[in-house]
DOSE-496836 format. One line per field, with one value per residue (C-alpha): x negated, z, y; residue number from 1. Coordinates in Angstrom, 1 decimal. Example, Ala and Ser with C-alpha at 12.3 -4.5 7.8 and 13.67 -1.06 7.14 Angstrom:
2
xx c(-12.3 -13.7)
zz c(7.8 7.1)
yy c(-4.5 -1.1)
k c(1 2)
end
This chain:
467
xx c(-8.6 -6.1 -6.8 -5.7 -3.8 -3.2 -4.8 -3.9 -1.7 -4.2 -7.0 -4.6 -3.9 -7.8 -7.6 -4.8 -6.0 -9.1 -7.5 -5.2 -8.2 -9.8 -6.6 -5.0 -6.0 -4.2 -1.5 -1.1 -0.9 1.7 3.7 3.7 4.9 7.5 8.9 9.3 11.0 13.5 14.6 16.3 17.0 18.1 18.8 15.3 13.5 15.7 15.1 11.3 11.4 13.0 10.3 7.5 8.4 9.4 6.1 4.4 6.0 4.9 1.5 0.7 1.9 0.1 -3.1 -2.8 -3.6 -0.8 0.0 3.6 6.1 6.0 7.9 6.8 5.9 2.5 2.4 4.3 1.9 -1.4 0.5 -1.2 0.4 0.9 -0.2 3.1 3.3 4.2 6.0 9.8 10.4 13.2 14.8 14.9 11.7 9.5 6.4 6.6 8.8 5.6 3.0 5.1 5.4 2.0 0.9 3.7 1.9 3.0 4.4 7.0 10.7 12.8 14.3 18.2 18.5 15.0 14.2 14.0 10.3 10.4 12.5 10.1 7.2 8.9 9.6 6.6 5.0 7.3 7.3 3.4 3.6 5.9 4.5 4.5 2.1 3.6 1.7 -0.2 0.8 -3.1 -2.7 -0.7 -3.2 -5.0 -1.6 -0.8 -3.9 -3.3 0.1 -1.4 -3.1 -3.4 -2.1 -4.3 -4.3 -6.0 -9.3 -11.7 -11.6 -7.9 -7.9 -7.0 -9.1 -8.8 -8.7 -7.0 -7.7 -5.8 -7.2 -5.6 -7.8 -5.5 -6.5 -5.8 -7.0 -4.8 -3.1 -1.2 0.8 2.7 6.3 7.7 11.5 12.2 9.1 5.6 3.4 1.7 5.1 6.2 3.0 2.8 6.6 5.7 2.2 3.9 6.6 4.0 1.3 4.6 5.6 2.4 2.0 0.6 -2.0 -3.8 -5.4 -4.7 -6.8 -6.2 -8.8 -8.2 -10.9 -10.6 -8.3 -10.4 -11.1 -9.6 -10.0 -12.0 -16.0 -16.9 -15.3 -16.5 -19.3 -17.2 -14.4 -16.2 -17.7 -14.3 -14.2 -12.3 -11.0 -8.2 -6.8 -9.1 -8.8 -6.6 -3.0 -0.3 0.9 3.7 2.9 -0.7 0.0 2.3 -0.1 -2.6 -0.5 0.3 -3.6 -3.5 -2.3 -3.1 -6.1 -9.1 -11.6 -11.4 -14.6 -13.3 -16.9 -17.5 -14.6 -15.3 -18.6 -17.5 -15.1 -17.8 -19.7 -16.9 -16.4 -19.9 -19.7 -16.4 -17.9 -15.6 -16.3 -14.0 -12.4 -9.6 -10.3 -7.9 -8.4 -5.7 -7.2 -4.1 -4.9 -3.6 -6.8 -10.3 -13.2 -14.3 -17.4 -19.9 -19.8 -19.8 -16.6 -17.1 -20.3 -19.4 -16.5 -18.7 -21.2 -18.4 -17.2 -20.2 -21.0 -20.8 -17.3 -16.2 -13.2 -9.9 -9.7 -6.3 -6.0 -2.7 -2.5 0.4 1.4 -1.7 -2.2 -3.9 -7.7 -7.2 -5.5 -8.5 -11.0 -8.9 -8.5 -12.1 -12.8 -10.5 -12.0 -15.6 -14.6 -12.0 -8.9 -5.6 -4.9 -0.9 0.2 3.3 5.4 7.2 7.9 10.3 7.5 5.1 7.5 7.7 3.8 3.1 6.0 4.1 1.3 4.2 4.9 1.3 0.8 4.0 2.7 -1.0 1.1 2.7 -0.5 -2.3 0.0 -0.6 -3.3 -2.6 0.6 1.2 2.3 2.9 6.7 7.1 6.3 7.7 4.2 3.9 7.9 7.3 4.3 6.1 9.3 7.2 5.6 9.2 10.3 7.5 8.1 11.5 10.9 8.4 11.2 13.6 11.4 9.9 13.5 14.6 11.6 12.1 15.7 14.6 11.8 14.1 16.5 13.6 12.7 16.5 16.4 13.3 15.2 13.1 15.7 19.5 22.2 22.3 18.8 18.6 21.1 19.3 16.0 17.4 19.0 15.2 14.4 17.2 16.1 12.5 14.5 16.1 12.9 11.3 14.4 14.2 10.5 11.1 13.1 10.7 7.9 9.5 10.7 7.1 5.5 8.2 7.4 4.0 3.4 3.8 0.6 -1.7 -3.5 -6.6 -4.2 -1.7 -4.6 -5.6 -1.9 -1.8 -4.7 -3.4 0.0 -1.1 -5.1 -6.8 -7.6 -9.8 -12.2)
zz c(11.6 11.5 12.8 11.4 13.9 12.7 12.2 8.9 9.8 8.0 10.4 13.2 11.2 11.2 14.9 15.4 13.5 15.0 18.5 17.0 16.4 19.8 21.4 19.4 21.7 25.1 22.4 21.6 25.1 26.1 23.1 24.3 27.5 26.3 24.0 27.1 28.9 26.3 25.8 29.1 29.0 25.5 26.8 28.4 25.2 23.5 26.3 26.4 22.3 22.3 25.3 23.2 20.4 22.2 23.9 20.3 18.8 21.8 21.9 18.2 17.5 21.0 19.6 16.6 19.0 17.6 18.9 20.2 17.3 17.5 20.3 19.9 17.1 17.6 17.5 14.2 12.9 13.5 12.1 9.1 6.2 7.0 4.4 2.7 3.5 0.9 -1.2 -0.7 -0.4 -2.6 -1.7 -5.6 -6.2 -5.7 -6.2 -3.3 -1.2 -1.9 -0.6 2.3 3.4 2.8 5.0 7.8 7.6 10.0 12.9 14.1 13.9 16.7 19.2 18.8 22.5 21.9 24.8 24.5 24.9 22.0 20.0 20.7 19.2 16.3 15.6 16.1 13.3 11.0 11.6 11.4 8.2 6.7 8.0 6.1 6.4 7.4 6.1 8.7 9.8 9.3 5.9 5.4 5.2 2.5 1.0 1.6 -0.3 -3.2 -3.0 -2.8 -5.8 -7.1 -4.2 -2.5 0.3 -1.8 -1.6 -4.3 -5.9 -6.3 -7.6 -11.0 -14.1 -17.3 -18.6 -17.2 -18.0 -16.7 -17.0 -15.9 -15.0 -15.3 -13.8 -16.6 -15.0 -14.7 -11.3 -13.0 -14.5 -11.7 -11.8 -9.6 -10.0 -13.7 -15.0 -14.5 -12.8 -15.8 -17.7 -14.9 -14.8 -18.6 -18.8 -16.0 -16.8 -20.3 -18.5 -16.6 -19.5 -21.8 -19.3 -19.0 -20.7 -24.1 -23.2 -20.8 -22.0 -21.1 -21.4 -20.6 -19.9 -19.0 -17.6 -17.3 -20.3 -22.1 -21.4 -18.9 -14.6 -15.5 -14.2 -17.8 -18.9 -16.1 -17.8 -21.0 -18.6 -16.4 -19.2 -20.3 -20.0 -22.5 -23.1 -25.1 -25.5 -26.0 -24.5 -26.0 -26.2 -25.5 -28.7 -28.2 -31.3 -30.8 -26.9 -27.9 -29.6 -26.9 -24.3 -26.9 -27.1 -24.3 -21.8 -18.3 -18.6 -16.5 -13.8 -11.8 -12.7 -10.3 -10.3 -13.8 -14.7 -12.4 -13.8 -17.4 -16.7 -15.0 -18.1 -20.2 -18.3 -17.8 -20.1 -18.2 -15.6 -12.5 -12.9 -15.9 -15.7 -13.4 -13.7 -12.2 -12.4 -11.1 -10.3 -10.6 -9.4 -7.5 -7.0 -5.2 -7.0 -8.8 -10.8 -8.0 -8.3 -5.6 -6.4 -3.1 -4.5 -7.9 -6.6 -4.5 -7.1 -9.4 -6.7 -6.1 -9.5 -11.3 -12.9 -8.9 -10.3 -7.9 -7.8 -6.4 -6.1 -6.1 -5.0 -7.1 -4.7 -3.7 -0.1 3.1 2.1 -1.6 0.1 2.7 0.1 -2.5 0.9 1.3 -3.0 -2.3 0.8 -0.6 -3.2 -1.0 -2.8 -1.9 -1.5 -1.9 -1.9 -4.0 -4.1 -7.5 -10.4 -8.7 -6.3 -8.7 -10.6 -7.3 -6.6 -10.3 -9.5 -7.3 -10.1 -12.5 -10.3 -10.1 -13.4 -14.6 -12.1 -13.8 -17.0 -15.7 -14.3 -17.3 -19.0 -16.4 -14.3 -11.6 -10.9 -7.3 -7.5 -3.8 -4.1 -7.2 -5.7 -3.1 -1.9 2.0 1.7 -1.0 0.5 3.9 1.8 0.1 3.2 4.7 1.8 1.9 5.6 5.0 2.0 4.4 7.2 4.5 2.6 5.8 7.2 3.5 3.7 7.4 6.5 3.1 5.3 7.8 5.3 3.8 7.1 8.1 4.4 5.4 8.5 10.7 12.5 13.0 11.6 15.0 15.5 12.1 13.4 16.6 15.2 12.8 15.6 16.7 13.1 13.3 16.6 14.7 11.9 14.0 15.9 12.2 11.1 14.3 14.0 10.1 11.8 14.5 12.2 9.4 12.0 13.8 10.4 9.2 12.5 12.1 8.3 8.5 10.8 8.0 7.2 9.8 12.4 11.4 11.5 15.0 16.3 14.5 16.4 19.5 19.0 17.2 18.5 16.6 19.4 17.3 17.3)
yy c(4.6 1.9 -1.4 -4.9 -7.2 -10.2 -13.6 -15.6 -18.5 -20.5 -20.1 -21.3 -24.6 -25.6 -25.0 -27.2 -29.9 -30.1 -30.2 -32.9 -35.1 -34.6 -35.6 -38.7 -41.1 -39.4 -38.5 -42.2 -43.4 -40.5 -41.4 -45.2 -44.5 -42.0 -44.8 -46.8 -44.2 -43.5 -47.2 -46.6 -42.6 -41.2 -38.3 -37.4 -38.2 -35.4 -33.1 -33.9 -33.5 -30.2 -28.9 -29.8 -27.9 -24.9 -25.2 -26.0 -22.4 -20.5 -21.8 -21.6 -18.1 -16.9 -18.3 -15.9 -13.0 -11.0 -7.3 -6.5 -5.1 -1.3 0.6 4.1 6.6 6.4 2.4 3.0 5.3 2.9 -0.2 -1.8 -3.6 -7.4 -9.8 -9.6 -6.0 -3.5 -6.2 -6.5 -10.5 -11.6 -15.4 -15.8 -15.0 -18.3 -17.1 -14.6 -17.1 -19.6 -16.8 -15.8 -20.1 -20.2 -17.4 -18.4 -21.8 -24.9 -23.2 -25.1 -24.6 -23.0 -25.5 -25.0 -23.8 -21.4 -19.5 -15.4 -15.9 -18.4 -15.6 -12.7 -14.9 -15.6 -12.0 -10.8 -13.1 -12.9 -8.7 -8.5 -10.9 -8.6 -5.0 -2.1 0.7 4.0 7.3 9.0 12.7 13.3 13.0 15.7 18.6 17.1 16.8 20.4 21.6 19.9 21.4 24.6 24.7 28.1 29.8 32.7 29.9 27.6 26.0 26.6 23.7 24.2 27.2 27.8 27.8 28.8 24.9 22.0 18.6 15.6 12.1 8.9 5.8 2.9 -0.7 -3.2 -6.4 -9.6 -8.6 -5.6 -8.7 -9.5 -8.8 -6.1 -6.6 -7.3 -5.6 -6.2 -3.4 -2.7 -2.1 0.2 2.0 2.4 4.0 6.5 7.4 8.4 10.2 12.0 12.9 14.1 16.7 18.2 21.9 21.6 24.1 21.3 18.4 14.9 11.6 7.9 5.7 1.5 -1.1 -4.7 -5.1 -7.8 -11.6 -13.2 -13.8 -16.6 -16.6 -17.2 -13.8 -11.7 -10.1 -8.9 -8.0 -6.1 -4.0 -3.2 0.3 2.2 5.9 4.7 8.2 10.6 14.0 16.5 17.7 15.1 13.9 11.4 8.8 8.5 8.2 5.5 3.7 3.8 2.1 -0.4 -1.4 -3.3 -5.9 -6.9 -9.4 -9.5 -8.2 -4.8 -2.6 0.3 1.8 1.3 3.4 5.9 6.3 6.2 9.0 11.0 11.1 12.0 14.9 15.7 18.9 20.2 22.6 23.2 26.7 27.0 23.7 22.1 18.7 16.2 12.6 9.6 6.5 3.8 0.2 -2.6 -4.4 -3.8 -3.9 -7.6 -6.5 -6.0 -2.2 0.3 2.5 4.5 5.5 6.3 8.7 10.5 10.9 12.1 14.4 16.2 16.9 19.9 18.9 19.4 16.8 16.2 12.5 11.3 7.8 5.5 1.9 0.1 -2.9 -3.1 -5.1 -3.8 -4.6 -3.0 -0.4 0.5 0.1 2.8 5.0 5.1 6.0 8.9 9.8 9.8 12.3 14.8 13.7 11.8 8.4 6.9 3.7 3.1 0.0 0.2 2.5 5.5 6.2 6.3 9.0 10.8 10.8 12.5 14.9 17.1 17.5 18.4 21.5 22.4 22.2 24.3 26.9 26.8 27.1 30.6 31.7 31.2 33.6 36.2 35.4 38.2 36.5 35.4 31.7 31.6 32.0 30.0 26.7 24.4 23.8 22.9 22.1 19.7 17.8 17.3 16.3 13.3 12.4 12.0 9.8 7.7 7.1 6.3 4.0 1.9 1.8 0.8 -1.5 -3.3 -4.0 -5.8 -7.7 -8.9 -10.1 -11.9 -13.7 -14.8 -16.2 -18.3 -19.4 -20.5 -22.3 -24.3 -25.6 -23.4 -21.6 -21.4 -19.0 -17.8 -17.4 -15.8 -13.0 -12.6 -11.9 -9.5 -7.5 -7.2 -5.9 -3.2 -1.5 -1.2 0.4 2.4 3.4 4.2 6.6 8.4 8.8 10.0 13.0 13.5 14.4 16.1 18.7 19.1 19.2 21.9 23.7 23.9 24.6 28.1 28.3 27.6 24.1 24.4 25.4 22.5 19.7 20.9 20.5 17.1 16.1 17.3 15.1 12.3 11.6 8.7 6.3 4.1 7.2)
k c(1 2 3 4 5 6 7 8 9 10 11 12 13 14 15 16 17 18 19 20 21 22 23 24 25 26 27 28 29 30 31 32 33 34 35 36 37 38 39 40 41 42 43 44 45 46 47 48 49 50 51 52 53 54 55 56 57 58 59 60 61 62 63 64 65 66 67 68 69 70 71 72 73 74 75 76 77 78 79 80 81 82 83 84 85 86 87 88 89 90 91 92 93 94 95 96 97 98 99 100 101 102 103 104 105 106 107 108 109 110 111 112 113 114 115 116 117 118 119 120 121 122 123 124 125 126 127 128 129 130 131 132 133 134 135 136 137 138 139 140 141 142 143 144 145 146 147 148 149 150 151 152 153 154 155 156 157 158 159 160 161 162 163 164 165 166 167 168 169 170 171 172 173 174 175 176 177 178 179 180 181 182 183 184 185 186 187 188 189 190 191 192 193 194 195 196 197 198 199 200 201 202 203 204 205 206 207 208 209 210 211 212 213 214 215 216 217 218 219 220 221 222 223 224 225 226 227 228 229 230 231 232 233 234 235 236 237 238 239 240 241 242 243 244 245 246 247 248 249 250 251 252 253 254 255 256 257 258 259 260 261 262 263 264 265 266 267 268 269 270 271 272 273 274 275 276 277 278 279 280 281 282 283 284 285 286 287 288 289 290 291 292 293 294 295 296 297 298 299 300 301 302 303 304 305 306 307 308 309 310 311 312 313 314 315 316 317 318 319 320 321 322 323 324 325 326 327 328 329 330 331 332 333 334 335 336 337 338 339 340 341 342 343 344 345 346 347 348 349 350 351 352 353 354 355 356 357 358 359 360 361 362 363 364 365 366 367 368 369 370 371 372 373 374 375 376 377 378 379 380 381 382 383 384 385 386 387 388 389 390 391 392 393 394 395 396 397 398 399 400 401 402 403 404 405 406 407 408 409 410 411 412 413 414 415 416 417 418 419 420 421 422 423 424 425 426 427 428 429 430 431 432 433 434 435 436 437 438 439 440 441 442 443 444 445 446 447 448 449 450 451 452 453 454 455 456 457 458 459 460 461 462 463 464 465 466 467)
end
């Protein structure tokens, strides 16, 4: 399991403040002495001030106990997203800019003649504030199990049944109103969910359930908002007009009852036995449970029922804490977890299911059909894994560049220092791109050996040192 490796800069500020209070008498005496010296030697004053700033930079950042930026494939795999990770900074977005500056804290500016050690310290801090999480090769086996749905190699849970039911559970809490580019998360999610469900074969049933779409984020509205779980499009074939009406019923509003939504979904599926039905549920959320429920337990109870659902979880621009909880929800149900950062990635996530559903439609017409050769199964899953890796590398690099620009605008570094730090970021980007090619080649070589053998080999190549 991946570990968090950074400490919020805000915590450092409290420590520094306490230290300053304790050392104030001593500093006062030192300042008086320095003023007397500077009257006689102005150049000495400048030199001493610059030395003090440099030491503050190193001491301030070292006190955060940061890990070194990754220098190998394994270190990239174990990397967790930072507080601004998985969100591409934009210098023109004042909200994101302020979030970054708040996370950066009161770290002193680089001196004009900053040493390599000072530049390295700055790079380490900026990198870990903007770091993205890279996909773990161990997740590919779960992706493959899903991609092989309906094939002779598929697990019983993924075998095709006479009926196919697809439900989207969509987070409609207030945070879904945040903008990603020129659209809110909710606007992007609605568009992609509509596009996806419109592609589902008419022989399948679809439904849309939303939660947290009433009230506000205020404490006074918590009870009302946490109880707001509604099937806005009742299970049935896709009807464009009716579905558009359903999408127009709600906007992002209040709290986040993830557990309540899963419990509500489980109840609605209770008569759809897994023996005759393939029941697929997608939970799309950008936030953690805020209504005192236990979404992990709710997902496990749902998964262990006679419904035997496939529960896949998609984090939408989710921060590291949210990703961890949503991953646990997916793991407890034996489903997939993926974090996406924009509409394009959400569309790609649904695209695999579109292919599976088309295979199911062909199978339904002729159950004796072997769909193994009609799908891209393993190759498609590996391609998606590789694309996700490449996207993380690219977006992380862009975010780092914008973070540098923000800090230069704030007077924290010179243009030359900005370029030097960006060269370090370029090196990590090259490492990530080379690692992407290495992983894709290894996974392609392994895919013909079967899932069990693939899992064993991946464990040998990339052991989880935390276990």
